[in-house]
N, C-alpha and C positions, 0 to 999 in steps of 0.2 A: 504493500500500500504506500503511495506517494503521500506524503503530508505537505500542505502549502502553509508557509507563514505568512504574516502580514507584511513583513519587510519585502518578501519576494513578490508580493502581490502589488505593494505600493511602488517598488522598482520597475516592474512590468508596466503598471499604469502610467509612470513617468516615461516609458520607451514610447507607448502608445500615443500619448499626449504630444510627445515631440514629432512623431510621424504625422498626426493629424494637423500640427500646426504648419507644415509643409504644404499643406493641400489646400486646395479652394473648391474641393467637391467631395461628395460622399465616397467611401470606400467599404468593400465588403469585409466582413470579419473573416472569410476565407483569405481574401488576399492580403489582408494586414498580418495574419498568422504566417503567410508565406514570406511576405516582406521582411518580417520581424524574426524569422525563424522561431515561432512560439508554438506551443501546442493549443490547440482549442480551449482545453480547459483552462490554460495558463492565461489566455487572452480573455475569456469571458468573466473570470474572476476580476480581472484588472478593468475591465469594460464596466463591469459592475460598481466597482469604486469610484471610476469617473462618472458615471450616471448618477450615483448617490450625491455627489459633490456638485451636481449640475453643470458639469463641464462638457458634455457632449450632447449630440442629438442622435437619437436611434429612429430609423424609419424602416419599414418593409418596402422592398422595391423588387417587383418581379419574384416574389417568394424568398428573397434573400434579405437579411439583416445588414443594414448599411450605417456608416457611423460618419459623424464630421463634428469638428470642435463647434462648440456653442457660440453663436453670433459671428459664425463664418460667413463671408460672401461667397457662397457656393453656387454652382450651376447644375443644370440637370443634363448636360451634353453628355 
């Protein structure tokens, strides 16, 4: 069994946040996992952290969960 700790989740949340800061559009969780070499579990725990802090927007598009940073000037292209 793999145990996750809050420090690891927080560090991964920081990695995700920095990646989202580079973007002006939504990114899928799957693409984010690939880009950052994270497992799905690692990413969703950290995404939950960012969501609780109201730092990200999560939307469902074409059956996939998509993310962007809050107050981002994003496009739908």
